[in-house]
Every structure is written in C-alpha cells, then in structure tokens.
N, C-alpha and C positions, 0 to 999 in steps of 0.2 A: 181152705175156706176163704171166701171173700165177703166183704161188706158192701151193701148197696145203700147209699145215702141219698135221700131226696130233700131238697132245700128250696124254699120259696121265700119271697119277700112279703110277709103278711100285711105290710102297709099298702101293698098294691093288690095282691090276691092270695088268700090263705091256701095252704096246702090241703088238698082234698083227701080225706081219709079213705074214700072209696077208690081213688086213684092208687094210693099206696097199697091197698089190699089187692087190687086187680093186678098190679105189677108183681107183688109178692107171690100170688097164686100162679101167674103165668111163668114165673122163673123158678118155682119150687122152693121158695125161700122159707126160712124159719119165721117164728112169730115177730111181727113188726114192733119196734120199740120207738116211742115218741120221745125225741130229745128236747123238743119245744112245741107246745101246742100250736097248731095251725101253721107251723113254720118248718119243722125238720123231723124226719123219721128215718129209721134205718132197719134193715133186716139182713141176715146172713144167708148166703147161697153156697152150695158145694163148689160150683164152678161158675165163672162169668158166662152170661148168656151171649150167644153168637150175634144177636141182633142189638147189642147194647148201643152201638153208634146210631142206628136208626131210631131207637127209642129215645136217645138223648135229643135228637132233632125234633121228634114229636113233642117231647116235654117242654122244649124251649118255647114252643108256641103257646103253651099253657102257663108260662111264667115259672117253670120249675127247673132247677139245676139237678143233674144226676151225676153222682160220682161212684165209680166201682173200683175197688182197690183191695189188695190182699189184706187179710186180717192180721197177719204177722207184722210186727213193728209199725202198727198204724199210728200210734202216738209218737210224734217225732221229738227228738232231743235237741233240735236246733231250728230256729227260724231265720231265714235269709230273705230279707225283703227289700224291694225297690221302694223309692219314696214318691216321686212325682206320679200323680194319677193312680197311686196304689195306697200308700199310707196317708197321703194328703190328696185332696181333690183337684189340685191345680198342677200345672207345669210351671215351676218357679221362673224359668227363663222367659216364658211367655208373659208372666206378670211383670217382671222387670222391664221387658221390652215395651209393654203397654205404657209404663211410666216414662219410658224414653221416647215415646211417640212412634215406635216402629212395631207396634203390636201385631197387626195383621200379617206383615211380612215374616216375622219370626214365627208366629203360630203356624203358618203354612209350612215352613221348613221343619218345625218340630213334628207336625203330624206326619209328614212324609218320611222323616227319619225313624219315627217310632213304628211305622208300618213296614220298615225295611227297604224303602225305595231309595234312600240315600245312605252313604257311608256315615256312620255315627260321628266319628272323629272330625271329619271335614265339615259336617253340618253343625257341630258344636262350635268349632272355630269361627265359622261364618256368622253364626248367631251372636256369639260373644263379641265379635268385632263390631256389631251394630250397637253395642252398649257403650262404646268408647265415649268417655266424657261424662257418663252418668255419675251423679253424686253417690258415694258409697252409703250415705245415710238413707238412701232410698231402700236399701236392703232391709233395714229395720222397719221402715214404713210398710213394705210389702208383707213382712212377717206378721206385723200386728194387724193389718187391715185387710189383707187379701187371702191369707193362707188358712184353710180349714181342714180338719182331720177327716179322713174317710171313716164313716160309721163302722164301729166294731173294732177299730184298730187297737185301742187301749186294752179292751177285753182280750183280744188275741194275744198280745204281747204278755200281759200280766198273767193270764191263765196258763200259758205255756211255761213261763218262768216259775210260777208257783208249783208246777209239776216237774221242775228240774231242767227245763230247756234253757238254751242260750240264745239270745236274740241279737242279730246283727243287721244294721241298716246299711245297704250298699247301693249308692246312687250314681248315675251319670250326671247328676246335678251338682250342687255346690255345698261345700262344707258349712258356709254361713247358715244354710237352711237345715242340713242334716243334723248339725249339732243341737239346734233348738228342738227339732222334731224328735230326735232320739231321746233327749232329756225329758221331754213332755210325755212320751209314750212309755218310757222305761227300757229302751234298748240298752244292751250291754256295751255296744261299740257302734261306730259309724264310719263309713268311708265315702268320699266323694271327691270331686274336683275343686280346685281353689281358684276363685276369681282374683285376678291381680289388680291391685290399686296403687296409685301414686298421688301424693298430695290430696288425699281425700276423694279422688276421682277414679273410676274404673279405667284401666288402660286399654280395654278392648281385647285382652288376651287372658289365657287361662294357664295355670301351672302345668308343667309336664312331669311325668308322663300322664296322658289323659286317661281317665278311668272310663272304659267303655265295656263292651261285651266280654272280652277276654279277662279284663280285670275283675269282673264279677265272678267268673269261674275260678280265677286265682284266689279270690277271697274265700270261696267255698273250700278250695283245696287247703289253704293255709289255716283256716279256722278249724276245720274238721281234724286236721293233723294235730293241731295244738291241743284240741280237746279229747283226742283219742276216739273220734267218731268216724263213721263211714258215710258215703254219699246217701245210703239208704236211711240214715238217721235224720236227714234234712228235709224240711218243708220250705220250699222257695216260692215266692209270689212276686209277680210283676205283670206289666201290661204291654211293654214295647219290644221291638225286635232286638234291642241290646240286652234283653233279659233272657232270651231263648237259650243261651248257653247254660246258664245256671238252672233254668227250668227243666231242661232235658237231662241234666246231670243229677239233680236232686231226686231222692226217693219219691217225693211227691212234689211235682212242679205245677203250680196253679197259675193259669192265665186269668187274671181278674179284670172283668169288663175290658178285655184286651182288644188290640187291633186285629182285623181279620187274618192277616198273615201270621200273627202270633198264635191265635186260636187254632189255626190249621195244623200247627206243629207241636202244640202243648199236650201234655198227658191229661191234664185236668182243666176244665173250663168252668168258670163261675160268672154268670151274666146277670143273675137276678138277686142273689143274696149279697150281703155286705161281707166285711172281713170276718164276721163271726161264722160264716160258712166254713172257714178253714178250721174252726174248732169242731163244728158238727161233723165234718168228714173224718175227724180223728176220734169220734165217739164221745165227745164231751156233751153233756146235757146243759141246757141253759142254767140250770140250778147250780152247776159247777163253775160257772164263769166267775172270774175275779175282775171286778170293775176298777 
C-alpha cells in the first residue's frame, strides 16, 4: 500500500477538492482524508500509478505538490535538515558578504555552488576569503536583523520530536548560525563549519575539515548508528547540491524549493508548500501539529 499526498499553499491557491477526488478516482484510491482544509489531503492506493511523474508535472502548474510513498514506516524517527534556504530563508554567507560590501560576487558563487556547478569546498573557501577583515560582531548583527525562519520549521521539528523523533541540523554554513537556529527551533544537535577569527576580525578562512556533501552523509551514518536507526527511518530535507547525498540516502529525501539540478535527482520535491508539507506527507493532520 502507498499513500498519495497532495499539498498546496492556501495563501496563494487553495487545494481543490474536485482535483483530489478526480485523482483518487483515476488511481483507484481509497477514501480521501483531509489533513488540513484547503491545504492538504491524502488517500491510499494499492500500487503507485505509472504516470505519477507526469501528473506531478501537471499539478505543479496548478500550485500543488504531489508525494507518493510507501505506507510502511511513513512517520520518520529522525529529521536531518540543512539550514540555509531550508530552515532559514537566507544564505548566511551571502548576508555576511553584503555587510562586507561583496554581496553580489558572493551570492553568484553561492547560487552556482548550490546548483552543483562548482565544487562546494573550493567555493566555500573562495567566499570566506572575501570576508577577511570583517568585524566578528557583524555575525550577531546579521543574526538579529537579517535571518528569518522558513515558515513551518518550528512545527516540523517540535511535532516530530513530540512523536519520538530526533532532530539534527547539519549545514555547510557556520556554527555561529546553526547554534542559534538549532536552539530557537528545538533541534537536538547541530553541525557546521567554523569561521576563524583573530583579534575580533574574521581571518578569511574556515576550520578544517570542511563540512560538505560527504560530511552530511557521515552525519546521517553516525547519528542513525548511535540511535539504533536505519536510513529508512530518516527524513532529510535540503535545497542544494551538497544536500543530495543525504537526500538520496534517507528513507524520505525532500528537495525543498530546491535548485533545478537537485530536484532532478531528489526522491521528493516540494515547491509550493512550506516545511509543514513534511508533516503532511507523514500523515500528520494540522490538528496534530505542535507549535
């Protein structure tokens, strides 16, 4: 048995009940269950439809995300999340670069690296080098004035934890940011790179080893082993090319508003819903969310 979940962003366009029923009938599904009025519904099917990919494409034009996954082990026991442009709405290094007066140059490198056009480690070293001489106090300023959380993030973390899951924030960004974001949202642990400073100024370098794509996979391996879990128990979410390793390994790997090259290789793609879409796809109704 598989579950089919349809998710919309009701602030832009509500989920049409007629659309849900039409797809359920076409795919021979059981009775549809509404997880949130005008926003998310699901139904079970004996086997996935052969035209699921083309239907996904059609629904994208209607502002609807479609997720098809096995019913078994649908509620995950671990959340492994990227931070930049995933749990927060910004890329931290781009915000620091803007303060340093090199914003456009760094933002261009970031976009290319996240789309897989550049080596992540080399791109990070180059971007951090452009921050040399920036006052370390700017980090606090950026945290307070520029960083905003992705909608639904706290509900995602708290609801999964309330149901026994473990939450880890693993970022190719920086510990100065992940520590604050992890604390605010309720993550159990966080891992990231360390910006190096001297005499109150950034040196333009980052601590080694650099946490990139393989380090995120390593985090998945280490944490699941420690907790006695398997890859199938993990829900991973990210948006960049350096997230692909963990997205492809996890039982449910979600590309959230992701770069084109990432969407092309991800198991699950969410482009219209926010982070609460990751709860709907696990079968949680909005009435079960923990704020």
